[in-house]
C-alpha positions in Angstrom: -10.2 -85.6 -17.4 -13.2 -83.5 -16.7 -14.5 -80.6 -19.1 -12.8 -77.2 -17.2 -15.3 -74.7 -18.1 -13.3 -71.5 -19.2 -14.9 -67.9 -20.6 -11.8 -67.1 -23.1 -8.5 -67.5 -24.1 -5.2 -67.8 -22.3 -6.1 -65.8 -19.3 -9.4 -67.5 -18.5 -7.1 -70.7 -18.9 -5.0 -69.5 -16.7 -7.4 -68.7 -13.8 -9.1 -71.7 -14.6 -6.2 -74.4 -13.7 -5.2 -72.4 -10.9 -8.7 -72.2 -9.2 -8.9 -75.6 -10.5 -5.2 -76.7 -8.3 -6.2 -74.3 -5.7 -9.1 -76.1 -4.9 -7.9 -79.4 -5.1 -10.7 -80.3 -8.4 -7.0 -81.0 -9.9 -5.6 -83.0 -7.5 -1.1 -82.6 -6.8 0.9 -84.9 -8.0 -1.2 -85.0 -11.3 0.5 -85.2 -14.5 -1.5 -84.1 -17.7 0.2 -83.7 -21.3 -1.1 -80.3 -23.1 -3.4 -82.4 -25.3 -5.0 -84.0 -22.9 -5.9 -80.1 -21.1 -6.2 -78.6 -24.6 -9.1 -81.7 -25.0 -10.7 -80.6 -21.8 -10.5 -76.8 -22.2 -12.2 -76.8 -25.4 -9.1 -75.1 -27.0 -6.4 -75.5 -29.3 -2.7 -76.8 -27.7 -1.3 -72.7 -28.4 -3.3 -71.0 -25.5 -2.8 -73.9 -23.0 0.6 -74.1 -23.8 1.2 -70.5 -22.9 -1.4 -71.1 -20.0 1.3 -73.6 -18.6 4.4 -71.8 -18.8 2.7 -68.9 -16.9 1.2 -71.7 -14.1 4.6 -73.0 -14.1 5.7 -69.7 -13.5 3.8 -69.1 -10.7 5.3 -72.3 -9.2 1.7 -74.4 -9.6 3.0 -77.0 -11.8 6.0 -78.5 -12.8 7.0 -79.0 -16.1 8.1 -82.8 -17.5 9.3 -83.8 -20.9 7.5 -85.0 -23.3 4.5 -81.8 -23.1 3.6 -83.3 -20.2 3.0 -81.6 -16.8 2.6 -82.1 -12.4 1.0 -80.5 -10.1 2.7 -79.1 -7.7 0.8 -80.3 -4.4 -0.7 -77.0 -2.0 -0.8 -78.8 1.4 -2.1 -76.5 4.2 2.0 -76.4 5.3 3.0 -75.4 1.9 0.6 -72.9 1.5 1.3 -71.7 5.5 4.7 -70.9 4.6 3.7 -68.9 1.4 1.8 -66.8 3.9 4.5 -66.3 6.4 6.9 -65.2 3.7 4.2 -62.6 2.8 3.9 -61.5 6.1 7.9 -61.0 6.7 7.8 -58.7 3.6 4.8 -56.6 4.3 5.4 -55.9 8.0 8.1 -53.9 7.7 6.6 -52.0 3.9 4.1 -51.5 6.6 5.6 -50.1 9.0 7.6 -47.5 7.0 5.0 -46.8 4.6 3.8 -42.9 5.3 -0.3 -42.7 5.8 -1.1 -46.4 5.9 -4.3 -45.2 7.9 -5.4 -44.9 4.5 -5.0 -48.2 3.2 -8.0 -50.5 1.6 -9.7 -52.1 3.9 -9.9 -54.8 2.1 -8.4 -58.0 0.0 -6.8 -58.4 -2.1 -6.4 -54.4 -3.2 -4.9 -54.0 0.8 -2.4 -56.2 -0.5 -1.6 -54.6 -4.0 -1.3 -51.0 -2.3 1.2 -52.4 -0.6 3.0 -54.5 -2.8 3.4 -51.1 -5.0 5.0 -49.2 -2.7 8.0 -51.6 -2.7 10.8 -50.2 -3.7 12.8 -53.2 -4.5 11.7 -55.3 -8.3 12.4 -58.6 -7.3 10.3 -57.9 -3.3 7.6 -56.0 -5.1 7.4 -59.3 -7.8 7.4 -61.6 -5.2 4.6 -60.1 -3.1 2.9 -59.4 -6.1 2.8 -63.0 -6.9 2.0 -63.8 -4.0 -0.9 -61.7 -4.1 -2.5 -62.5 -6.8 -1.8 -66.7 -6.8 -3.4 -67.3 -3.2 -4.3 -63.8 -1.5 -6.7 -63.7 -4.2 -8.1 -66.4 -4.5 -8.0 -67.1 -0.3 -9.7 -63.6 -0.1 -12.4 -64.8 -2.3 -13.7 -67.4 -0.1 -13.2 -65.1 3.0 -16.2 -63.9 5.4 -16.1 -59.8 7.3 -13.0 -61.4 9.8 -10.4 -60.6 7.2 -11.9 -57.1 6.7 -11.7 -57.0 10.6 -7.8 -58.1 10.8 -7.0 -56.3 7.7 -8.2 -52.8 10.1 -6.5 -54.0 12.9 -3.2 -54.3 10.7 -3.9 -51.0 9.3 -4.2 -49.8 12.8 -1.1 -50.9 14.1 1.4 -49.9 11.1 0.5 -46.4 11.3 1.8 -46.9 15.1 4.9 -48.0 13.4 4.2 -51.3 15.8 5.8 -54.5 13.8 5.1 -56.7 16.6 1.8 -56.5 16.6 2.0 -55.8 12.7 3.5 -59.4 12.7 0.9 -60.8 15.3 -2.0 -59.7 13.9 -0.9 -60.4 10.0 -0.5 -63.6 11.0 -3.7 -64.2 12.4 -5.2 -62.8 9.4 -3.1 -65.4 6.9 -4.5 -68.0 9.2 -7.7 -67.0 8.6 -7.5 -66.7 4.6 -5.4 -70.4 5.2 -8.6 -71.8 6.9 -10.9 -70.4 4.1 -8.6 -72.4 1.3 -8.4 -75.3 2.8 -12.6 -76.0 3.7 -12.8 -75.9 0.4 -9.5 -78.1 -0.7 -10.6 -81.3 -2.2 -8.8 -83.6 -1.3 -10.0 -86.8 -3.7 
């Protein structure tokens, strides 16, 4: 396994591994051990173990026996379904939101403002996870086209037009998905 660069312990380990998985640098179905990852990252096993617990919770790896893990495939279809689910959860929230016209126009702040308004704990946690794992990653690779889509979503939400919000959100998620898959390594 190649050396993976990190800046600090656990938080950066999670971020480094998450980015490596989402970019395809660590290919789908790769099986690894805590020891291999610790050596690759140049850290002890304990912060790697803690990072793997977080990554498992985030759905990016699957734990196997004997301290092994396997990378969950991040296919185009899988991520598209996650974005569709995110849209299904966001549309009603956006259309009920007071002062939606004041939402931030940049990602991931736009999505954070939405999930922070959610009164249902589980729904909020799902939206937070989708935002902090996938949308944040995808938005970092986004051009200005995503911001234009967010403006359209905000305008439709201010009019309480659920159908238009859904349509524009799906267009926006398609832009995010294309950005993610452009950089995805398939080796």
